[in-house]
Legacy VTK file of the C-alpha trace (Angstrom):
# vtk DataFile Version 3.0
C-alpha trace
ASCII
DATASET POLYDATA
POINTS 384 float
-23.214 -10.532 11.759
-21.154 -8.378 14.148
-17.929 -7.120 12.674
-15.036 -6.456 15.228
-11.499 -4.951 14.687
-10.281 -2.252 12.413
-12.698 -2.571 9.763
-15.767 -2.351 11.971
-19.305 -1.138 11.188
-18.024 1.025 8.207
-16.948 -2.188 6.132
-20.062 -3.702 7.180
-21.636 -0.869 5.327
-19.452 -1.050 2.410
-19.784 -4.761 2.072
-23.642 -4.819 1.746
14.354 13.560 -1.031
14.046 17.030 0.295
16.548 17.894 2.976
15.337 18.971 6.287
14.630 22.798 6.666
17.796 24.779 7.213
18.186 27.110 10.104
17.582 30.184 8.082
14.472 28.742 6.763
13.347 27.733 10.290
13.995 31.327 11.491
12.163 32.872 8.622
9.174 30.672 9.337
9.158 31.366 13.118
9.520 35.163 12.361
6.587 34.938 9.981
4.379 33.079 12.736
5.152 35.432 15.441
4.093 38.272 13.122
0.699 36.647 12.106
0.180 36.170 15.872
0.872 39.622 16.698
-1.303 41.098 14.037
-4.071 38.693 15.380
-3.883 40.625 18.611
-1.121 39.400 20.833
2.196 37.472 21.587
2.801 34.105 20.429
1.584 31.843 23.332
1.243 27.999 23.769
-2.561 28.274 23.121
-1.883 29.697 19.750
0.932 27.421 18.884
0.565 25.676 15.684
2.269 22.387 14.356
2.896 21.820 10.642
3.514 18.400 9.624
4.972 17.554 5.957
3.507 14.676 4.253
5.262 12.842 1.440
3.501 10.396 -1.142
4.530 8.990 -4.475
0.810 8.622 -5.564
-0.922 11.457 -7.248
-3.257 13.817 -5.219
-6.420 12.263 -7.011
-5.626 8.783 -6.912
-8.117 6.712 -4.761
-5.297 5.115 -2.731
-4.773 8.871 -1.117
-8.377 8.601 0.357
-6.867 7.300 3.548
-4.025 10.057 4.088
-6.601 12.751 3.089
-9.176 11.608 5.593
-6.256 11.371 8.309
-4.852 14.904 7.614
-8.374 16.518 7.506
-9.552 14.863 10.669
-6.362 15.412 12.743
-6.831 19.073 11.813
-10.372 19.136 12.767
-9.775 17.281 16.055
-6.844 19.557 17.001
-9.078 22.660 16.304
-6.429 23.658 13.701
-3.356 23.398 15.952
-2.099 20.607 13.753
-2.111 21.292 10.062
-0.197 19.573 7.053
1.863 20.397 4.048
1.469 17.717 1.366
3.736 16.849 -1.238
2.158 14.319 -3.701
3.512 12.300 -6.873
6.975 12.001 -5.396
7.722 15.660 -5.264
9.271 15.080 -1.797
10.249 11.461 -1.781
9.987 9.058 -4.630
8.856 5.604 -3.868
12.298 4.158 -3.359
13.220 6.903 -1.311
10.239 6.997 1.083
11.662 4.553 3.649
15.012 6.229 4.083
13.528 9.604 3.734
11.131 9.053 6.792
13.797 7.535 8.800
15.942 10.854 8.223
12.971 13.090 8.745
12.941 14.601 5.152
9.160 14.275 5.796
7.276 13.886 9.106
4.719 11.451 7.700
4.812 9.392 4.332
3.590 6.151 2.421
6.189 3.599 2.204
6.378 0.018 0.727
9.090 -1.402 2.717
8.940 -4.971 1.410
9.747 -3.556 -2.043
12.172 -0.874 -1.279
13.567 -1.511 2.204
13.286 -5.463 2.534
16.644 -5.821 4.300
15.550 -3.224 6.948
11.852 -4.335 7.329
11.950 -7.968 6.266
8.600 -9.012 8.493
6.634 -6.765 6.371
7.386 -9.037 3.486
4.785 -11.695 5.104
2.159 -10.523 2.897
3.114 -12.834 0.174
1.225 -13.829 -3.196
-1.090 -16.980 -3.038
-2.286 -16.432 0.509
-5.209 -14.390 -0.171
-7.250 -12.363 -2.675
-9.128 -10.469 0.158
-7.682 -7.194 0.939
-9.992 -6.728 3.892
-8.726 -9.994 5.616
-4.982 -9.252 4.751
-5.286 -5.716 6.021
-6.706 -6.795 9.303
-4.332 -9.563 9.793
-1.441 -7.303 8.864
-2.537 -4.633 11.477
-2.794 -7.428 14.137
0.894 -7.978 13.554
1.834 -4.461 13.435
0.173 -3.690 16.735
0.675 -6.896 18.558
4.106 -8.282 17.543
7.227 -6.965 19.279
9.667 -8.013 16.701
7.599 -6.268 14.039
7.313 -3.042 16.099
11.088 -3.249 16.675
11.898 -2.980 13.044
10.282 0.260 12.843
11.664 1.769 15.933
15.313 0.897 15.097
14.643 2.860 11.790
13.215 5.892 13.680
9.610 5.264 12.505
6.219 4.948 13.978
3.607 3.071 11.791
0.222 4.740 11.603
-1.866 2.421 9.589
-1.383 -0.098 6.855
-3.514 -1.500 4.112
-3.283 -4.465 1.645
-2.385 -3.173 -2.007
-5.245 -5.316 -3.454
-5.212 -8.282 -5.537
-2.493 -8.626 -8.316
-3.571 -8.296 -11.821
-1.503 -9.050 -15.133
-2.003 -6.880 -18.323
-0.355 -8.026 -21.638
-0.164 -7.321 -25.280
-0.553 -10.858 -26.095
-3.007 -13.606 -24.642
-2.133 -15.750 -21.570
-4.157 -18.536 -21.209
-1.847 -20.829 -19.200
1.237 -20.332 -16.808
3.512 -21.622 -19.655
2.219 -18.959 -22.093
4.364 -16.541 -19.889
7.731 -18.187 -20.916
10.065 -15.745 -22.639
8.026 -12.558 -21.798
9.516 -9.263 -20.265
6.881 -8.286 -17.627
7.313 -5.429 -15.180
7.096 -6.922 -11.936
8.486 -6.860 -8.269
8.204 -8.506 -5.050
6.881 -12.112 -4.666
5.079 -11.576 -8.056
8.354 -11.307 -9.824
9.664 -14.350 -8.207
6.576 -16.177 -9.221
6.521 -15.035 -12.743
10.313 -15.935 -12.977
9.394 -19.597 -12.400
7.227 -19.484 -15.369
10.309 -18.356 -17.533
9.598 -14.556 -17.552
12.323 -11.860 -17.365
10.829 -9.593 -14.544
11.549 -6.052 -15.371
12.001 -4.138 -11.880
10.975 -0.431 -12.658
8.403 1.965 -10.782
4.768 1.632 -11.851
4.949 5.309 -13.005
7.460 4.077 -15.707
5.889 1.067 -16.462
3.083 1.940 -18.906
5.548 3.992 -20.954
7.875 1.328 -21.323
5.117 -1.027 -22.453
3.943 1.271 -24.926
7.552 1.574 -26.424
7.755 -2.178 -26.439
10.264 -2.597 -23.731
8.132 -4.984 -21.927
5.321 -7.211 -23.065
3.234 -6.946 -19.936
2.853 -5.279 -16.474
1.936 -6.726 -13.116
2.590 -6.348 -9.394
-0.256 -3.688 -9.528
-3.744 -3.943 -7.798
-6.644 -4.379 -10.027
-8.301 -1.010 -8.746
-5.117 0.965 -9.594
-4.222 -0.611 -12.921
-7.664 -0.108 -14.402
-7.806 3.420 -13.745
-4.243 4.538 -14.422
-3.960 4.206 -17.865
-3.344 0.270 -18.363
-6.553 -0.011 -20.349
-5.059 2.267 -23.146
-1.813 0.171 -23.320
-2.823 -3.384 -22.932
-4.758 -5.592 -25.288
-5.369 -8.544 -22.867
-6.118 -8.980 -18.973
-5.510 -11.867 -16.714
-6.042 -12.936 -13.104
-2.494 -14.218 -13.617
-2.851 -17.403 -11.593
-4.754 -15.577 -8.564
-1.475 -14.503 -6.729
-3.778 -12.160 -4.614
-2.643 -9.465 -2.382
1.104 -9.508 -2.793
2.478 -6.508 -0.257
1.128 -4.005 2.400
1.263 -0.218 1.873
2.370 1.461 5.126
1.966 4.897 6.259
4.574 5.968 8.957
5.514 8.766 11.080
9.318 9.982 11.766
9.492 8.802 15.399
11.282 12.078 16.583
8.479 14.143 14.727
6.055 11.999 16.684
7.786 12.346 20.032
8.228 16.172 19.570
4.389 16.468 19.759
2.610 17.098 22.916
0.722 14.365 24.716
-2.462 15.480 23.539
-1.421 15.870 19.965
0.140 12.309 20.019
-3.332 11.122 21.187
-5.155 12.787 18.318
-2.555 11.227 15.912
-3.188 7.877 17.463
-6.924 8.022 17.645
-7.348 9.183 13.989
-4.925 6.509 12.754
-7.070 3.800 14.310
-10.187 5.290 12.158
-8.397 5.577 8.845
-8.693 1.838 7.584
-12.696 1.674 8.074
-13.073 5.151 6.455
-10.867 3.795 3.506
-12.766 0.697 3.007
-16.086 2.346 3.276
-15.504 3.406 -0.152
-13.227 0.505 -1.544
-16.357 -1.465 -3.033
-17.808 1.509 -4.984
-14.035 1.948 -6.518
-13.559 -1.745 -7.434
-17.056 -1.537 -9.285
-16.067 1.640 -10.935
-12.941 0.055 -12.316
-15.107 -2.884 -13.417
-17.007 -0.310 -15.484
-14.075 0.944 -16.845
-12.704 -2.472 -18.043
-16.209 -3.093 -19.557
-15.906 0.106 -21.674
-12.633 -0.767 -22.755
-11.136 -2.905 -25.733
-8.984 -4.934 -23.228
-9.968 -8.860 -23.642
-10.245 -10.451 -20.203
-8.814 -14.094 -20.586
-9.767 -15.918 -17.222
-7.315 -18.583 -16.163
-9.219 -21.662 -14.623
-8.966 -23.145 -11.453
-6.800 -26.236 -12.498
-4.410 -23.732 -14.105
-4.379 -21.581 -11.029
-3.608 -24.610 -8.897
-0.809 -25.294 -11.062
0.755 -21.726 -10.843
0.553 -22.037 -7.117
2.121 -25.507 -6.996
5.051 -24.306 -9.027
5.630 -20.801 -7.726
4.090 -20.853 -4.143
7.123 -22.633 -2.664
9.526 -20.370 -4.493
7.970 -17.089 -3.375
7.879 -18.543 0.105
11.475 -19.714 0.593
12.784 -16.532 -0.954
11.044 -14.327 1.925
11.969 -16.980 4.629
15.538 -16.878 3.844
15.579 -13.238 4.222
13.720 -13.072 7.338
16.280 -15.820 8.786
19.333 -13.723 7.632
18.062 -10.447 9.045
16.211 -11.558 12.281
15.765 -13.963 15.018
12.294 -14.635 14.150
11.242 -18.272 13.192
9.762 -17.272 9.523
7.589 -20.533 9.465
5.916 -19.738 12.774
5.558 -15.966 11.835
4.142 -16.839 8.399
1.578 -19.486 9.947
0.437 -17.048 12.528
-0.423 -14.511 9.620
-2.136 -17.135 7.543
-4.284 -17.975 10.454
-5.275 -14.497 11.158
-5.964 -14.074 7.469
-8.311 -17.186 7.015
-10.304 -15.857 10.364
-11.031 -12.614 8.699
-11.779 -13.825 5.413
-14.748 -15.569 7.110
-15.951 -12.119 8.568
-15.195 -9.945 5.646
-16.234 -11.545 2.215
-14.817 -10.168 -0.931
-15.210 -10.555 -4.554
-12.198 -9.657 -6.905
-12.531 -7.161 -9.713
-11.904 -9.658 -12.323
-14.499 -12.108 -10.841
-17.177 -9.271 -10.777
-16.296 -8.587 -14.425
-17.030 -12.304 -15.071
-20.309 -12.171 -13.018
-21.498 -9.226 -15.150
-20.000 -10.464 -18.606
-20.920 -14.299 -18.433
-19.807 -16.151 -21.647
LINES 2 386
16 0 1 2 3 4 5 6 7 8 9 10 11 12 13 14 15
368 16 17 18 19 20 21 22 23 24 25 26 27 28 29 30 31 32 33 34 35 36 37 38 39 40 41 42 43 44 45 46 47 48 49 50 51 52 53 54 55 56 57 58 59 60 61 62 63 64 65 66 67 68 69 70 71 72 73 74 75 76 77 78 79 80 81 82 83 84 85 86 87 88 89 90 91 92 93 94 95 96 97 98 99 100 101 102 103 104 105 106 107 108 109 110 111 112 113 114 115 116 117 118 119 120 121 122 123 124 125 126 127 128 129 130 131 132 133 134 135 136 137 138 139 140 141 142 143 144 145 146 147 148 149 150 151 152 153 154 155 156 157 158 159 160 161 162 163 164 165 166 167 168 169 170 171 172 173 174 175 176 177 178 179 180 181 182 183 184 185 186 187 188 189 190 191 192 193 194 195 196 197 198 199 200 201 202 203 204 205 206 207 208 209 210 211 212 213 214 215 216 217 218 219 220 221 222 223 224 225 226 227 228 229 230 231 232 233 234 235 236 237 238 239 240 241 242 243 244 245 246 247 248 249 250 251 252 253 254 255 256 257 258 259 260 261 262 263 264 265 266 267 268 269 270 271 272 273 274 275 276 277 278 279 280 281 282 283 284 285 286 287 288 289 290 291 292 293 294 295 296 297 298 299 300 301 302 303 304 305 306 307 308 309 310 311 312 313 314 315 316 317 318 319 320 321 322 323 324 325 326 327 328 329 330 331 332 333 334 335 336 337 338 339 340 341 342 343 344 345 346 347 348 349 350 351 352 353 354 355 356 357 358 359 360 361 362 363 364 365 366 367 368 369 370 371 372 373 374 375 376 377 378 379 380 381 382 383
């Protein structure tokens, strides 16, 4: 089987707010650079000029989801022969999750990770097309989203209007639900308080849940204190490795909501345009290679998290196909209508045509890039 597109040969293998620098600091940095150049044996010339770009992430430096950005920064520096370097800030040190979109538009950071569907939906409504209940396959969703990002004029215009250039994006991964009481049916969720955002929150609300919208970094602590009875809107891979197994008693596929958003890495447009044509070409070329590199390691990461679940005291309760179908029938239309209403109010795009185009692309890529979810792998390894 020949694989094309952004995942390419690598997936085939795998499957088998800080203010901008003030003038005084800029002058100090320039002076230091000149001094270094003179000590090296001459005046600062264009051939010796170096560009340092700031990178902001709300992920921790050791989290798997930083794999793509670390590859990008290292490869850009290598291909530019050291002319482009990076100053990374992790764990929200420069921009917290909710600040990332606005901060990148204002140039607080040159490059950063964003989730606009969650934190800037009115400015980037089309990015919310990655809705629950469409697909559990992160490969297919990532490829379909990339097609829209690079080919759809209305999609690209959202970013241009907000002074950003999208570099690459990936599906967050399949949603998971972690609770302190067993959830066997959708009705079991009624009356619970669960940390959730985006379409997942809309879906859970349809079951009688009270969604609690807080950042993931605060969710587990709140669960430990009893402020919520569960956490969701988090991909299996992240949840299993980020401390959830120490807080929750039960795990569930939660009705197979699947991939619920795209995580996007963007660059401040002015920062990009200040680069030389050669530097921009390097940025663009490396950005195309990021997702294949990321997904080349994804299967191993999912399997690692399955092993962590096996070693934990968390009990996995499987929601069967009949119950999953009921969840989708009840919550699916609610989730879609909420997004479609936002798109209609903020753009001239026909939400149904845009959504149908996305779903069609997802189905095409699902056939090319098969995937087994983390919970399904767990069941395969631990049959009852």
